[in-house]
N, CA, C and O atoms as a MOPAC input file, in Angstrom:
PM7 MOZYME 1SCF
protein

 N    199.74500 1   192.31400 1   174.24000 1
 C    201.18400 1   191.85400 1   174.30900 1
 C    201.73700 1   191.63100 1   175.64500 1
 O    202.51000 1   190.70900 1   175.90500 1
 N    201.23800 1   192.66900 1   176.64800 1
 C    201.68200 1   192.47700 1   178.00000 1
 C    201.22600 1   191.01900 1   178.51500 1
 O    201.96700 1   190.28100 1   179.16500 1
 N    200.00800 1   190.72900 1   178.16600 1
 C    199.45800 1   189.45700 1   178.66200 1
 C    200.34100 1   188.18200 1   178.12100 1
 O    200.62000 1   187.21800 1   178.83400 1
 N    200.69200 1   188.31100 1   176.91000 1
 C    201.56400 1   187.27700 1   176.35300 1
 C    202.89900 1   187.19600 1   177.10900 1
 O    203.36900 1   186.11200 1   177.45600 1
 N    203.46600 1   188.31800 1   177.34200 1
 C    204.73200 1   188.45300 1   178.03200 1
 C    204.53200 1   187.89900 1   179.43300 1
 O    205.38100 1   187.17000 1   179.94700 1
 N    203.45700 1   188.23000 1   180.02300 1
 C    203.18400 1   187.74400 1   181.45700 1
 C    203.10600 1   186.16700 1   181.37300 1
 O    203.64500 1   185.45500 1   182.22000 1
 N    202.41200 1   185.67800 1   180.31400 1
 C    202.27500 1   184.32700 1   180.21100 1
 C    203.62500 1   183.56600 1   180.01300 1
 O    203.86900 1   182.50100 1   180.58000 1
 N    204.48500 1   184.20600 1   179.15400 1
 C    205.79900 1   183.62800 1   179.00100 1
 C    206.56200 1   183.61400 1   180.30200 1
 O    207.19200 1   182.62900 1   180.68800 1
 N    206.47400 1   184.76800 1   180.96900 1
 C    207.13600 1   184.81200 1   182.24900 1
 C    206.58900 1   183.67600 1   183.24300 1
 O    207.36100 1   182.99300 1   183.91700 1
 N    205.28900 1   183.54100 1   183.27700 1
 C    204.82200 1   182.47100 1   184.25600 1
 C    205.23500 1   181.04900 1   183.75400 1
 O    205.55400 1   180.17700 1   184.56100 1
 N    205.22400 1   180.84900 1   182.50700 1
 C    205.69000 1   179.60100 1   182.03200 1
 C    207.06900 1   179.32700 1   182.38400 1
 O    207.49300 1   178.24700 1   182.79500 1
 N    207.79600 1   180.47600 1   182.17600 1
 C    209.33200 1   180.52200 1   182.56600 1
 C    209.48700 1   180.10600 1   183.97400 1
 O    210.34800 1   179.28800 1   184.30000 1
 N    208.70400 1   180.63100 1   184.78600 1
 C    208.87300 1   180.35900 1   186.19000 1
 C    208.55400 1   178.88600 1   186.48700 1
 O    209.22800 1   178.23200 1   187.28200 1
 N    207.52200 1   178.39800 1   185.83100 1
 C    207.15800 1   177.04400 1   186.00100 1
 C    208.12000 1   176.02900 1   185.42400 1
 O    208.57800 1   175.11000 1   186.10300 1
 N    208.40900 1   176.22200 1   184.15900 1
 C    209.18900 1   175.33600 1   183.33200 1
 C    210.65900 1   175.44100 1   183.55600 1
 O    211.40100 1   174.46900 1   183.41400 1
 N    211.06300 1   176.58900 1   183.89700 1
 C    212.58900 1   176.80300 1   183.89600 1
 C    213.09100 1   177.23500 1   185.39100 1
 O    214.16100 1   177.81500 1   185.58000 1
 N    212.25600 1   176.90800 1   186.33600 1
 C    212.63600 1   177.28800 1   187.62400 1
 C    213.60000 1   176.34500 1   188.37800 1
 O    213.85100 1   176.43700 1   189.58000 1
 N    214.12500 1   175.40200 1   187.50300 1
 C    215.09300 1   174.37200 1   188.09100 1
 C    216.23800 1   174.90500 1   188.82800 1
 O    216.63100 1   174.40700 1   189.88300 1
 N    216.79400 1   175.96600 1   188.24300 1
 C    218.02800 1   176.52000 1   188.95000 1
 C    217.63100 1   177.15300 1   190.24000 1
 O    218.32300 1   176.98600 1   191.24500 1
 N    216.42000 1   177.95400 1   190.25500 1
 C    215.96100 1   178.57800 1   191.53700 1
 C    215.73000 1   177.51300 1   192.58200 1
 O    216.10500 1   177.69300 1   193.74100 1
 N    215.11300 1   176.39100 1   192.19100 1
 C    214.76100 1   175.39800 1   193.11500 1
 C    216.02100 1   174.81400 1   193.63900 1
 O    216.09100 1   174.58500 1   194.84600 1
 N    217.11600 1   174.52500 1   192.78800 1
 C    218.33100 1   174.09600 1   193.27200 1
 C    218.99800 1   175.04800 1   194.27000 1
 O    219.60500 1   174.60700 1   195.24600 1
 N    218.88400 1   176.30400 1   194.02800 1
 C    219.56200 1   177.27200 1   194.89500 1
 C    218.85600 1   177.30300 1   196.27900 1
 O    219.49500 1   177.71600 1   197.24700 1
 N    217.56100 1   176.88500 1   196.42500 1
 C    216.93800 1   176.79900 1   197.61600 1
 C    217.07600 1   175.52000 1   198.32300 1
 O    216.44000 1   175.28400 1   199.35000 1
 N    217.92600 1   174.66300 1   197.77000 1
 C    218.14500 1   173.32600 1   198.34600 1
 C    216.96500 1   172.41900 1   198.28700 1
 O    216.84300 1   171.53700 1   199.13600 1
 N    216.12200 1   172.57500 1   197.37200 1
 C    214.96500 1   171.70600 1   197.21000 1
 C    214.91000 1   170.93700 1   195.93300 1
 O    214.21100 1   171.31700 1   194.99400 1
 N    215.62000 1   169.88900 1   195.89300 1
 C    215.68900 1   169.10200 1   194.61700 1
 C    214.35600 1   168.57900 1   194.28900 1
 O    214.08500 1   168.45800 1   193.09400 1
 N    213.47200 1   168.24600 1   195.18500 1
 C    212.09700 1   167.82800 1   194.81800 1
 C    211.32500 1   168.77900 1   194.05100 1
 O    210.62500 1   168.43300 1   193.10000 1
 N    211.45000 1   170.07600 1   194.48300 1
 C    210.82500 1   171.24400 1   193.75500 1
 C    211.34900 1   171.24500 1   192.37100 1
 O    210.58600 1   171.46500 1   191.43000 1
 N    212.62100 1   171.01000 1   192.19200 1
 C    213.16500 1   171.03800 1   190.90000 1
 C    212.65000 1   169.81900 1   190.03000 1
 O    212.41400 1   169.94100 1   188.82800 1
 N    212.50700 1   168.73800 1   190.66700 1
 C    211.89300 1   167.54000 1   189.96400 1
 C    210.51000 1   167.81800 1   189.48000 1
 O    210.13800 1   167.40400 1   188.38200 1
 N    209.63600 1   168.60200 1   190.37700 1
 C    208.42700 1   168.98200 1   189.93600 1
 C    208.38900 1   169.85500 1   188.80300 1
 O    207.58700 1   169.64000 1   187.89400 1
 N    209.20800 1   170.85200 1   188.77300 1
 C    209.36300 1   171.75700 1   187.62100 1
 C    209.72300 1   171.01300 1   186.33300 1
 O    209.13800 1   171.22200 1   185.27000 1
 N    210.71400 1   170.13800 1   186.48800 1
 C    211.06800 1   169.32900 1   185.24500 1
 C    209.80900 1   168.52200 1   184.80000 1
 O    209.56500 1   168.35800 1   183.60500 1
 N    209.03600 1   168.03600 1   185.76600 1
 C    207.96400 1   167.21600 1   185.40100 1
 C    206.80200 1   168.08300 1   184.70200 1
 O    206.09400 1   167.58600 1   183.82600 1
 N    206.65100 1   169.40500 1   185.14100 1
 C    205.82200 1   170.36200 1   184.45800 1
 C    206.26200 1   170.68900 1   183.12600 1
 O    205.45400 1   170.83900 1   182.21000 1
 N    207.60400 1   170.81400 1   182.96600 1
 C    208.08400 1   171.19300 1   181.66300 1
 C    207.93600 1   169.96200 1   180.70500 1
 O    207.69300 1   170.08800 1   179.50500 1
 N    208.10100 1   168.78900 1   181.32500 1
 C    207.98500 1   167.61900 1   180.44400 1
 C    206.40400 1   167.43400 1   179.96300 1
 O    206.12200 1   167.02500 1   178.83700 1
 N    205.53700 1   167.74500 1   180.83600 1
 C    204.05600 1   167.70200 1   180.43700 1
 C    203.83700 1   168.74500 1   179.50500 1
 O    203.17000 1   168.49000 1   178.50300 1
 N    204.33300 1   169.97500 1   179.69500 1
 C    204.03100 1   170.94800 1   178.70000 1
 C    204.63100 1   170.63900 1   177.30300 1
 O    204.03100 1   170.90600 1   176.26200 1
 N    205.86500 1   170.05400 1   177.35000 1
 C    206.32000 1   169.76900 1   175.99200 1
 C    205.60600 1   168.62700 1   175.34900 1
 O    205.51800 1   168.57800 1   174.12200 1
 N    205.08100 1   167.68300 1   176.13600 1
 C    204.24000 1   166.68500 1   175.60200 1
 C    202.89400 1   167.18700 1   175.13700 1
 O    202.43300 1   166.83100 1   174.05300 1
 N    202.28000 1   167.98700 1   175.92600 1
 C    201.06700 1   168.66400 1   175.46700 1
 C    201.25400 1   169.50300 1   174.24200 1
 O    200.32700 1   169.61600 1   173.43900 1
 N    202.39600 1   170.09400 1   174.05600 1
 C    202.55600 1   170.99600 1   172.84900 1
 C    202.77100 1   170.21600 1   171.54800 1
 O    202.61200 1   170.71200 1   170.43300 1
 N    203.17500 1   168.85900 1   171.80400 1
 C    203.42200 1   168.02500 1   170.60300 1
 C    204.50500 1   168.54500 1   169.73800 1
 O    204.34800 1   168.69200 1   168.52600 1
 N    205.66900 1   168.84000 1   170.39800 1
 C    206.76700 1   169.42600 1   169.67500 1
 C    207.44800 1   168.42400 1   168.67300 1
 O    207.51400 1   167.21800 1   168.90900 1
 N    207.91900 1   168.97700 1   167.60600 1
 C    208.57000 1   168.11100 1   166.61200 1
 C    209.99800 1   167.80800 1   167.23900 1
 O    210.43100 1   168.41700 1   168.21800 1
 N    210.64500 1   166.85600 1   166.60800 1
 C    212.03000 1   166.46000 1   167.04400 1
 C    212.91900 1   167.59600 1   167.05300 1
 O    213.70800 1   167.76500 1   167.98200 1
 N    212.82800 1   168.45800 1   165.98100 1
 C    213.68700 1   169.63800 1   165.95000 1
 C    213.38100 1   170.67800 1   167.02700 1
 O    214.29900 1   171.30300 1   167.55900 1
 N    212.07600 1   170.87500 1   167.36100 1
 C    211.63000 1   171.72800 1   168.40400 1
 C    212.05600 1   171.22200 1   169.75100 1
 O    212.36400 1   172.03900 1   170.61900 1
 N    212.09700 1   169.89600 1   169.99300 1
 C    212.59400 1   169.35000 1   171.19500 1
 C    214.07700 1   169.57400 1   171.37700 1
 O    214.52500 1   169.95200 1   172.46000 1
 N    214.81600 1   169.35200 1   170.36000 1
 C    216.24400 1   169.65700 1   170.37900 1
 C    216.47400 1   171.04700 1   170.74800 1
 O    217.21400 1   171.31600 1   171.69500 1
 N    215.84600 1   172.01800 1   170.01200 1
 C    215.92200 1   173.36000 1   170.17700 1
 C    215.61800 1   173.72200 1   171.72600 1
 O    216.35300 1   174.48600 1   172.35300 1
 N    214.59900 1   173.17800 1   172.22800 1
 C    214.16900 1   173.39500 1   173.54500 1
 C    215.23400 1   172.96200 1   174.54700 1
 O    215.59200 1   173.69500 1   175.46900 1
 N    215.72800 1   171.74100 1   174.33000 1
 C    216.79100 1   171.17200 1   175.22500 1
 C    218.01800 1   172.06800 1   175.22200 1
 O    218.57900 1   172.33000 1   176.28600 1
 N    218.46300 1   172.55700 1   174.04200 1
 C    219.61300 1   173.48400 1   173.93900 1
 C    219.36000 1   174.78200 1   174.67300 1
 O    220.21500 1   175.25200 1   175.42300 1
 N    218.10100 1   175.41100 1   174.44800 1
 C    217.75000 1   176.62300 1   175.07800 1
 C    217.83400 1   176.48700 1   176.52300 1
 O    218.45400 1   177.34500 1   177.15100 1
 N    217.24300 1   175.43800 1   177.17400 1
 C    217.16500 1   175.25800 1   178.54300 1
 C    218.48500 1   174.88100 1   179.19900 1
 O    218.75000 1   175.25800 1   180.34000 1
 N    219.33800 1   174.11000 1   178.44700 1
 C    220.63700 1   173.85600 1   178.86900 1
 C    221.56200 1   175.09400 1   179.00800 1
 O    222.32800 1   175.26600 1   179.95700 1
 N    221.41100 1   175.91700 1   177.98400 1
 C    222.08900 1   177.16200 1   177.96900 1
 C    221.82400 1   178.08300 1   179.07700 1
 O    222.68100 1   178.74300 1   179.66500 1
 N    220.41900 1   178.07000 1   179.33800 1
 C    220.01000 1   178.95400 1   180.45000 1
 C    220.49100 1   178.34800 1   181.85300 1
 O    220.85500 1   179.07900 1   182.77500 1
 N    220.46700 1   177.16000 1   181.92400 1
 C    220.94200 1   176.44600 1   183.17900 1
 C    222.40500 1   176.83400 1   183.35800 1
 O    222.77200 1   177.18600 1   184.47900 1
 N    223.28900 1   176.80000 1   182.32300 1
 C    224.57600 1   177.12500 1   182.40800 1
 C    224.81800 1   178.48800 1   182.81400 1
 O    225.71600 1   178.75700 1   183.61300 1
 N    223.99600 1   179.44300 1   182.25800 1
 C    224.10300 1   180.82000 1   182.45800 1
 C    223.70500 1   181.10000 1   183.89900 1
 O    224.31500 1   181.96700 1   184.52500 1
 N    222.73800 1   180.43000 1   184.44600 1
 C    222.26400 1   180.64100 1   185.83600 1
 C    223.03200 1   179.98100 1   186.80400 1
 O    222.85300 1   180.27700 1   187.98600 1
 N    223.90700 1   179.08400 1   186.47300 1
 C    224.75200 1   178.31500 1   187.51400 1
 C    225.61500 1   179.12500 1   188.41000 1
 O    225.66900 1   178.84400 1   189.60700 1
 N    226.33000 1   180.16600 1   187.88300 1
 C    227.13900 1   181.04200 1   188.77900 1
 C    226.25500 1   181.87600 1   189.66400 1
 O    226.63600 1   182.19700 1   190.79000 1
 N    225.10500 1   182.22800 1   189.19400 1
 C    224.13100 1   182.97300 1   190.00200 1
 C    223.62500 1   182.13100 1   191.14000 1
 O    223.46900 1   182.59200 1   192.27100 1
 N    223.35400 1   180.78400 1   190.78400 1
 C    222.90400 1   179.92500 1   191.81900 1
 C    223.95400 1   179.62400 1   192.84900 1
 O    223.60700 1   179.39700 1   194.00900 1
 N    225.21200 1   179.60800 1   192.49500 1
 C    226.26500 1   179.34800 1   193.34700 1
 C    226.48700 1   180.52200 1   194.25800 1
 O    226.76000 1   180.34500 1   195.44500 1
 N    226.37100 1   181.76800 1   193.70300 1
 C    226.39300 1   182.89100 1   194.62300 1
 C    225.25700 1   183.06400 1   195.51900 1
 O    225.45800 1   183.60900 1   196.60400 1
 N    223.99900 1   182.63800 1   195.17600 1
 C    222.90200 1   182.63300 1   196.07300 1
 C    223.21200 1   181.68200 1   197.22200 1
 O    222.88800 1   181.98400 1   198.37000 1
 N    223.81600 1   180.57100 1   196.94400 1
 C    224.11300 1   179.51800 1   197.93700 1
 C    225.08300 1   180.13300 1   199.08200 1
 O    224.96800 1   179.94900 1   200.29400 1
 N    226.01100 1   180.86300 1   198.45100 1
 C    227.06300 1   181.49700 1   199.35000 1
 C    226.45700 1   182.58600 1   200.21100 1
 O    226.79900 1   182.79600 1   201.37500 1
 N    225.50300 1   183.28300 1   199.53000 1
 C    224.75300 1   184.46300 1   200.23800 1
 C    223.84200 1   183.85100 1   201.26800 1
 O    223.69000 1   184.45400 1   202.33100 1
 N    223.19800 1   182.67100 1   201.04900 1
 C    222.37500 1   182.17900 1   202.12600 1
 C    223.19800 1   181.83900 1   203.30600 1
 O    222.75400 1   182.08400 1   204.42800 1
 N    224.38700 1   181.28300 1   203.14400 1
 C    225.30400 1   181.04100 1   204.28400 1
 C    225.58000 1   182.35700 1   205.12900 1
 O    225.44300 1   182.43800 1   206.34900 1
 N    225.98700 1   183.36900 1   204.28300 1
 C    226.24000 1   184.73400 1   204.82800 1
 C    225.02600 1   185.34700 1   205.52800 1
 O    225.17000 1   186.02800 1   206.54300 1
 N    223.91800 1   185.12200 1   205.02500 1
 C    222.70600 1   185.64900 1   205.58400 1
 C    222.45900 1   184.93500 1   206.95300 1
 O    222.16400 1   185.60500 1   207.94300 1
 N    222.58200 1   183.55900 1   207.00900 1
 C    222.49100 1   182.86400 1   208.19600 1
 C    223.37900 1   183.27800 1   209.36800 1
 O    223.00100 1   183.34700 1   210.53700 1
 N    224.69700 1   183.56600 1   208.87900 1
 C    225.69000 1   184.04000 1   209.81100 1
 C    225.34500 1   185.39500 1   210.36500 1
 O    225.45900 1   185.63400 1   211.56700 1
 N    224.88900 1   186.35500 1   209.41900 1
 C    224.51100 1   187.74600 1   209.92300 1
 C    223.32800 1   187.64400 1   210.75000 1
 O    223.30700 1   188.43000 1   211.69700 1
 N    222.22500 1   186.77600 1   210.61000 1
 C    221.17000 1   186.60500 1   211.48400 1
 C    221.59400 1   186.17800 1   212.84400 1
 O    221.21000 1   186.75500 1   213.86200 1
 N    222.44200 1   185.09200 1   212.83800 1
 C    222.98800 1   184.65100 1   214.19400 1
 C    223.79600 1   185.60900 1   214.89400 1
 O    223.82600 1   185.57800 1   216.12500 1
 N    224.48200 1   186.49200 1   214.21600 1
 C    225.26600 1   187.53500 1   214.75100 1
 C    224.46400 1   188.86000 1   215.09100 1
 O    224.97100 1   189.77300 1   215.74400 1
 N    223.24700 1   188.88700 1   214.62400 1
 C    222.44100 1   190.04800 1   214.90200 1
 C    222.89700 1   191.27200 1   214.13900 1
 O    222.60200 1   192.39200 1   214.55500 1
 N    223.58700 1   191.10200 1   213.06600 1
 C    224.13200 1   192.21000 1   212.31000 1
 C    223.11400 1   192.64200 1   211.24700 1
 O    223.03100 1   192.11700 1   210.13700 1
 N    222.32400 1   193.68000 1   211.70200 1
 C    221.30900 1   194.22800 1   210.86500 1
 C    221.70500 1   194.77800 1   209.49000 1
 O    221.06600 1   194.58200 1   208.45600 1
 N    222.93000 1   195.55000 1   209.61100 1
 C    223.47300 1   196.10200 1   208.25800 1
 C    223.73600 1   194.99200 1   207.30800 1
 O    223.31500 1   195.05100 1   206.15300 1
 N    224.43200 1   193.95800 1   207.76400 1
 C    224.85800 1   192.79300 1   206.91900 1
 C    223.52400 1   192.02200 1   206.41800 1
 O    223.47700 1   191.56600 1   205.27500 1
 N    222.51400 1   191.90400 1   207.26500 1
 C    221.35300 1   191.21700 1   206.84200 1
 C    220.72000 1   192.05400 1   205.70400 1
 O    220.35100 1   191.47300 1   204.68300 1
 N    220.58700 1   193.31400 1   205.82500 1
 C    220.07300 1   194.24200 1   204.65600 1
 C    220.89100 1   194.03400 1   203.47100 1
 O    220.35200 1   193.75200 1   202.40100 1
 N    222.24600 1   194.16000 1   203.59100 1
 C    223.18700 1   194.07800 1   202.33400 1
 C    222.88800 1   192.80400 1   201.69500 1
 O    222.50100 1   192.79300 1   200.52600 1
 N    223.05700 1   191.55900 1   202.46900 1
 C    222.92300 1   190.25800 1   201.87800 1
 C    221.62300 1   190.11800 1   201.29000 1
 O    221.52400 1   189.59300 1   200.18100 1
 N    220.56000 1   190.55300 1   201.94600 1
 C    219.15000 1   190.32700 1   201.51000 1
 C    218.96800 1   191.09500 1   200.14700 1
 O    218.30600 1   190.59800 1   199.23600 1
 N    219.50600 1   192.18200 1   200.05300 1
 C    219.36300 1   193.08000 1   198.86300 1
 C    220.13000 1   192.35300 1   197.67600 1
 O    219.66200 1   192.28600 1   196.53900 1
 N    221.25500 1   191.85700 1   198.02000 1
 C    222.12700 1   191.10400 1   197.04700 1
 C    221.36100 1   189.85600 1   196.41700 1
 O    221.31500 1   189.59100 1   195.21500 1
 N    220.75200 1   189.11800 1   197.48500 1
 C    220.07600 1   187.93100 1   197.12300 1
 C    218.82000 1   188.25600 1   196.23200 1
 O    218.53100 1   187.54000 1   195.27300 1
 N    218.13600 1   189.28700 1   196.56100 1
 C    216.99700 1   189.71700 1   195.78000 1
 C    217.41200 1   190.01600 1   194.38600 1
 O    216.72900 1   189.58600 1   193.45600 1
 N    218.49400 1   190.72800 1   194.16800 1
 C    218.96400 1   191.07800 1   192.77700 1
 C    219.43200 1   189.78300 1   192.06800 1
 O    219.18100 1   189.59300 1   190.87800 1
 N    220.08500 1   188.93800 1   192.79100 1
 C    220.59600 1   187.68400 1   192.17800 1
 C    219.27200 1   186.75500 1   191.61300 1
 O    219.23100 1   186.22200 1   190.50400 1
 N    218.31800 1   186.70200 1   192.54200 1
 C    217.03800 1   185.98100 1   192.17700 1
 C    216.40200 1   186.63500 1   191.05200 1
 O    215.82000 1   185.93500 1   190.22400 1
 N    216.44500 1   187.94500 1   190.91800 1
 C    215.86000 1   188.69800 1   189.78800 1
 C    216.63700 1   188.32400 1   188.46800 1
 O    216.07800 1   188.11500 1   187.39200 1
 N    217.90400 1   188.26900 1   188.66900 1
 C    218.78600 1   187.93600 1   187.59300 1
 C    218.47100 1   186.44400 1   187.01500 1
 O    218.38400 1   186.20100 1   185.81100 1
 N    218.31800 1   185.52100 1   188.00900 1
 C    218.05900 1   184.19500 1   187.62400 1
 C    216.73000 1   184.11600 1   186.86200 1
 O    216.59800 1   183.41700 1   185.85800 1
 N    215.73800 1   184.87900 1   187.39800 1
 C    214.39600 1   184.88900 1   186.79900 1
 C    214.48100 1   185.44900 1   185.37600 1
 O    213.78700 1   184.97500 1   184.47700 1
 N    215.35300 1   186.48100 1   185.17100 1
 C    215.56400 1   187.04300 1   183.86100 1
 C    216.09900 1   186.09400 1   182.97100 1
 O    215.64600 1   185.99600 1   181.83100 1
 N    217.09300 1   185.32700 1   183.41100 1
 C    217.70700 1   184.25200 1   182.58300 1
 C    216.62800 1   183.24300 1   182.09400 1
 O    216.54000 1   182.87900 1   180.92200 1
 N    215.89000 1   182.86300 1   183.01100 1
 C    214.83400 1   181.78200 1   182.72500 1
 C    213.69400 1   182.42300 1   181.86200 1
 O    213.12900 1   181.75000 1   181.00000 1
 N    213.38800 1   183.61900 1   182.08100 1
 C    212.31900 1   184.18600 1   181.22300 1
 C    212.85900 1   184.49800 1   179.76000 1
 O    212.12900 1   184.41100 1   178.77300 1
 N    214.11300 1   184.84400 1   179.70400 1
 C    214.64200 1   184.98900 1   178.35200 1
 C    214.64700 1   183.66700 1   177.60500 1
 O    214.32900 1   183.59300 1   176.41900 1
 N    215.02100 1   182.62000 1   178.34400 1
 C    215.02200 1   181.20600 1   177.77800 1
 C    213.59000 1   180.94900 1   177.34600 1
 O    213.40100 1   180.47500 1   176.22600 1
 N    212.63800 1   181.20200 1   178.08600 1
 C    211.19100 1   180.83100 1   177.71200 1
 C    210.87600 1   181.63100 1   176.47500 1
 O    210.29000 1   181.06000 1   175.55600 1
 N    211.20200 1   182.87200 1   176.36800 1
 C    210.94200 1   183.81100 1   175.23900 1
 C    211.62600 1   183.12800 1   173.95600 1
 O    211.03800 1   183.09500 1   172.87500 1
 N    212.79500 1   182.63400 1   174.12900 1
 C    213.46300 1   181.94100 1   172.98500 1
 C    212.60200 1   180.59000 1   172.58800 1
 O    212.34900 1   180.28500 1   171.42200 1
 N    212.21300 1   179.86700 1   173.68900 1
 C    211.49500 1   178.66800 1   173.40300 1
 C    210.10600 1   179.00700 1   172.73900 1
 O    209.69400 1   178.34300 1   171.78800 1
 N    209.39900 1   180.06100 1   173.26900 1
 C    208.16700 1   180.48000 1   172.68900 1
 C    208.34800 1   180.87000 1   171.24000 1
 O    207.42400 1   180.68100 1   170.45000 1
 N    209.49200 1   181.40600 1   170.85200 1
 C    209.72800 1   181.74900 1   169.46700 1
 C    209.79400 1   180.62600 1   168.45000 1
 O    209.61800 1   180.82700 1   167.24800 1
 N    210.05500 1   179.43400 1   168.97600 1
 C    210.16100 1   178.31800 1   168.07900 1
 C    208.85600 1   177.53100 1   167.98800 1
 O    208.77300 1   176.52000 1   167.29000 1
 N    207.78300 1   178.03800 1   168.74400 1
 C    206.50800 1   177.38000 1   168.64100 1
 C    205.68900 1   177.92000 1   167.39400 1
 O    205.84700 1   179.02300 1   166.87000 1
 N    204.86300 1   177.02700 1   167.04900 1
 C    203.82300 1   177.41200 1   166.01400 1
 C    202.74700 1   178.19800 1   166.56000 1
 O    202.65100 1   178.18000 1   167.78700 1
 N    201.89000 1   178.90700 1   165.88700 1
 C    200.84500 1   179.65800 1   166.45700 1
 C    199.92300 1   178.70600 1   167.24600 1
 O    199.51700 1   179.08400 1   168.34500 1
 N    199.56700 1   177.51400 1   166.77200 1
 C    198.68300 1   176.57000 1   167.54400 1
 C    199.37600 1   176.09700 1   168.88600 1
 O    198.72700 1   175.90600 1   169.91400 1
 N    200.78000 1   175.91900 1   168.79300 1
 C    201.42600 1   175.57100 1   169.96600 1
 C    201.52600 1   176.72100 1   171.01700 1
 O    201.60900 1   176.48800 1   172.22200 1
 N    201.51300 1   177.91400 1   170.51200 1
 C    201.47700 1   179.18100 1   171.40000 1
 C    200.18000 1   179.18400 1   172.01800 1
 O    200.16200 1   179.47800 1   173.21300 1
 N    199.04400 1   178.90700 1   171.42900 1
 C    197.79300 1   178.87300 1   172.02100 1
 C    197.76900 1   177.77000 1   173.10800 1
 O    197.28800 1   178.02200 1   174.21200 1
 N    198.26300 1   176.59100 1   172.82300 1
 C    198.22200 1   175.60900 1   173.77200 1
 C    199.12000 1   175.95400 1   174.95500 1
 O    198.80400 1   175.60500 1   176.09300 1
 N    200.23500 1   176.63400 1   174.70000 1
 C    201.08700 1   177.08000 1   175.86600 1
 C    200.42200 1   177.96600 1   176.68300 1
 O    200.62800 1   177.91100 1   177.89500 1
 N    199.58100 1   178.85700 1   176.17600 1
 C    198.78700 1   179.78000 1   176.98200 1
 C    197.73500 1   179.06800 1   177.77500 1
 O    197.48100 1   179.38400 1   178.93700 1
 N    197.12800 1   178.10700 1   177.13500 1
 C    196.12900 1   177.23600 1   177.92500 1
 C    196.81700 1   176.48900 1   179.06300 1
 O    196.25200 1   176.30900 1   180.14200 1
 N    198.02600 1   176.06800 1   178.80400 1
 C    198.81600 1   175.26800 1   179.82600 1
 C    199.09400 1   176.19300 1   180.92300 1
 O    198.93000 1   175.81100 1   182.08200 1
 N    199.51900 1   177.43100 1   180.65000 1
 C    199.87300 1   178.51900 1   181.64400 1
 C    198.70300 1   178.71700 1   182.46700 1
 O    198.85300 1   178.72300 1   183.68900 1
 N    197.43200 1   178.89900 1   181.90500 1
 C    196.31900 1   179.11400 1   182.71100 1
 C    195.92100 1   177.95200 1   183.58800 1
 O    195.41300 1   178.16100 1   184.69000 1
 N    196.13400 1   176.75000 1   183.13700 1
 C    195.86500 1   175.55200 1   183.94400 1
 C    196.86400 1   175.58900 1   185.07600 1
 O    196.47900 1   175.30400 1   186.21000 1
 N    198.12600 1   175.92400 1   184.84400 1
 C    199.08000 1   175.83900 1   185.88900 1
 C    198.83700 1   176.95400 1   186.96100 1
 O    199.03000 1   176.81400 1   188.16900 1
 N    198.37800 1   178.09400 1   186.32800 1
 C    198.07200 1   179.15500 1   187.32300 1
 C    196.89000 1   178.79500 1   188.22900 1
 O    196.89800 1   179.17500 1   189.40000 1
 N    195.84100 1   178.05500 1   187.71900 1
 C    194.76500 1   177.59500 1   188.55300 1
 C    195.25500 1   176.54500 1   189.62000 1
 O    194.80200 1   176.54200 1   190.76400 1
 N    196.13700 1   175.72000 1   189.21200 1
 C    196.68100 1   174.69400 1   190.13600 1
 C    197.69200 1   175.34300 1   191.19200 1
 O    197.71900 1   174.92200 1   192.34900 1
 N    198.44100 1   176.27800 1   190.80200 1
 C    199.42700 1   176.97300 1   191.65300 1
 C    198.91800 1   178.15200 1   192.36600 1
 O    199.53700 1   178.65600 1   193.30400 1
 N    197.73700 1   178.61900 1   191.90600 1
 C    197.17500 1   179.82500 1   192.58800 1
 C    197.55000 1   181.02600 1   191.79500 1
 O    198.53100 1   181.08300 1   191.05500 1
 N    196.65700 1   182.02100 1   192.01600 1
 C    196.96600 1   183.31600 1   191.40900 1
 C    198.21800 1   183.96800 1   191.95300 1
 O    198.67000 1   183.68000 1   193.06100 1
 N    198.74400 1   184.82200 1   191.16900 1
 C    199.98900 1   185.50300 1   191.70400 1
 C    201.07900 1   185.27000 1   190.80800 1
 O    201.94900 1   186.13700 1   190.73700 1
 N    201.16800 1   184.23300 1   190.11200 1
 C    202.21400 1   183.90000 1   189.20900 1
 C    201.97000 1   184.63700 1   187.94500 1
 O    200.90200 1   184.45300 1   187.36100 1
 N    202.90000 1   185.49600 1   187.44400 1
 C    202.60600 1   186.19100 1   186.26000 1
 C    201.65300 1   187.43900 1   186.34500 1
 O    201.33400 1   188.06900 1   185.33600 1
 N    201.21700 1   187.75900 1   187.61400 1
 C    200.30600 1   188.83600 1   187.70900 1
 C    201.04300 1   190.04500 1   188.30900 1
 O    200.44600 1   191.10600 1   188.48800 1

């Protein structure tokens, strides 16, 4: 069960990391994640209903993560200012807040992937696990471990 949840989280990071990529100011990374998600959806051979459910799930997650992404953007600016001012206490405070926000974004994305995983057939779940393993090989160990 732990391995399945780890797999879901890894797929979540890969397939739904769009908001995190946006918060880091890296639209190209977001495009890559969308490409990975599109390949995964194609490989899973989703039905029209499943595709619509997936779209709804991921749109909802994006909307939920949007305020968190905006706060991360503001915190990055505050962190930069604290670094430039040499304010160690502020650096620690903002860094801690950013870590918590990133954790919240990851939780939103992982919950979305859990919902997506729930609409898959057993065969599609097997394919999703295979896809996760391939992605792990390409991206390196550490994701989901």
